[in-house]
N, C-alpha and C positions, 0 to 999 in steps of 0.2 A: 504494500500500500504506500501511497505517497506520504512523505513526511514533510512538514513545514518547519522552516528554521524558527528557533525561538526569537522572540522580539519583545517589544514593550507593550503589546496588546494585552487586554485583560484575559483572564483565564477563561471566562465565558466565551469570548470571541475565539480563542484558541480551540476550545472544546467544540464549538460549532463548526469551525473550519476542519478539525479532525474528523468530525462526523460526516461532513459534506464529502470529504475524500473517500470515506468508506462507502457512501451511497454511490458515488461516481464509479468506484471500483466494482461495486455490486452490479451496476448496469452493464459495464463492459464484460464482466465474467459471465453474466446471464446471457448476453448476446453471443458469446463464444459457445456456450452450451447449445443455444438455439441454432447456431450455424452448423452444428454437428447433428442436428435433428432431434435434440432432446427437448423435453418440456422443462421450462425453467420458471419457477415461481419466486418472484422477488417480494420479500416482506419488508414492511416499513414500521417497525415498532415505535410506539409513542413513548415508551420508557424501557429501560434496561437496568437491571440491578442484580447483584449477588444476593442470594437468600440462604439463610441457615436457620431453619425452623423445623419443628416436629413434622409438619406436613410436607415440606420440600426443602431440599438443599441443592444449590446449584446456581445456574444463571437463568434469570426470569425475564422474559421480554413480553410486553403487552402489545397486542395487535389490534388493529381496527377489525370490527366484526366481519366485513366481507372478506378480508384477507384470511382471517381465522377460518372461515367456512371453506375457502379454497384449499387451505392447508389441510383441514380435517378430511376433505374429500380425497386429496392426494394420498394421505397416509392410510386411508381405508383401502386404497387400490394398489399401493406400492409397498415394497419392502426395502427400507433404507438400511444399507449394509456398509456404506463407506462414507468418509467425511474428509474434507479438506478444510483447514483453518488458516486464515490469513490474519496476522496479528501485527499491530504497531502501537508503540507507546508514544504519547505526546501530551505534554502539559499535565502530568499527573494522572492521566487516564490511559486505560488499555482499551484499544479499539479492536474489535474482532469482526471478521466476515466468515461465518460458518456456512459451508456448502455441504448440506446433507444430500447424499446421492443414493439413488435406487438404480444401479446399473442395468439390471435386467429389464426394467421398465423405461430406461433412458429418461429418468426424471431427476431433477435437482431442485432443492429448496434452498434459497439463499437467505440467510438470517444475519443481518448486521446487528451488532451488540457492542456495548461498552460498559465499563465500570471504573469507579474511582479507586485507584491503587491505594490511596491513603486510608480510606475508611473500610476497605475490604480485607485487610490483612488477616484477621482471625478467621473469616470465612474461607479465604484462600488456603490457609493452613489446614482447615478441616477438610476441604475438598482434596488437597494433596494426601492427607492421612487416610481418607476414605478410598483413594485410588479410583475415584469415579466422579465424573461430572455429568450432571443432568441438565439438559437445556429444556426449559419450560417455555413453550410458546403459548400464550394464553390470551383470553379476552377478559374484559373487566369483571364478568360474572364468575371468574375463576375456573371455567372450563379450560382444559389445556391439552396440548399435544406435547408429548415428552420424547426427547431423543437422549439416549444414554450412551456415554462414552467412557471406556475403560482406560484410555490413554488421556490423562488430564493435562499433560505438559503443553500441548498446543494452545490451551485455553488460559494458561497462567503466564505471568511475567517471567522473563528469562532469569531474573535475579532470585526468584523463589526456589 
């Protein structure tokens, strides 16, 4: 993913610019999948956060209703067995582009996400200790689609 040089702009502006880079990368990668004949669903979370609770531990992204319904339909019809994770740190944030893949059905779901490195340290340590990261793609009513990953390292900062 593209990295922007540090400058005197506010942290919010840097975070927005980092997020915009992830969205641009997502569009380009989705187009590459489509050029190969795959179905590619691009998701646009309204929020992204690490969670560590009794009900769920992992990365939680909140989706608009129509995108959630599209995702739910795809996961009913496809078996996702592979993942690519693109990662970049910028301005105290870790930005991710998670590409969940169902090779047999030639389908990819692209999930951009981010989290604050400073406030997520305890949760990150728990995820590393568990040896599993769960990606929850949910809508506001708490219905969710879950992707489970046994290799947590692509989702964590390099320094952890």
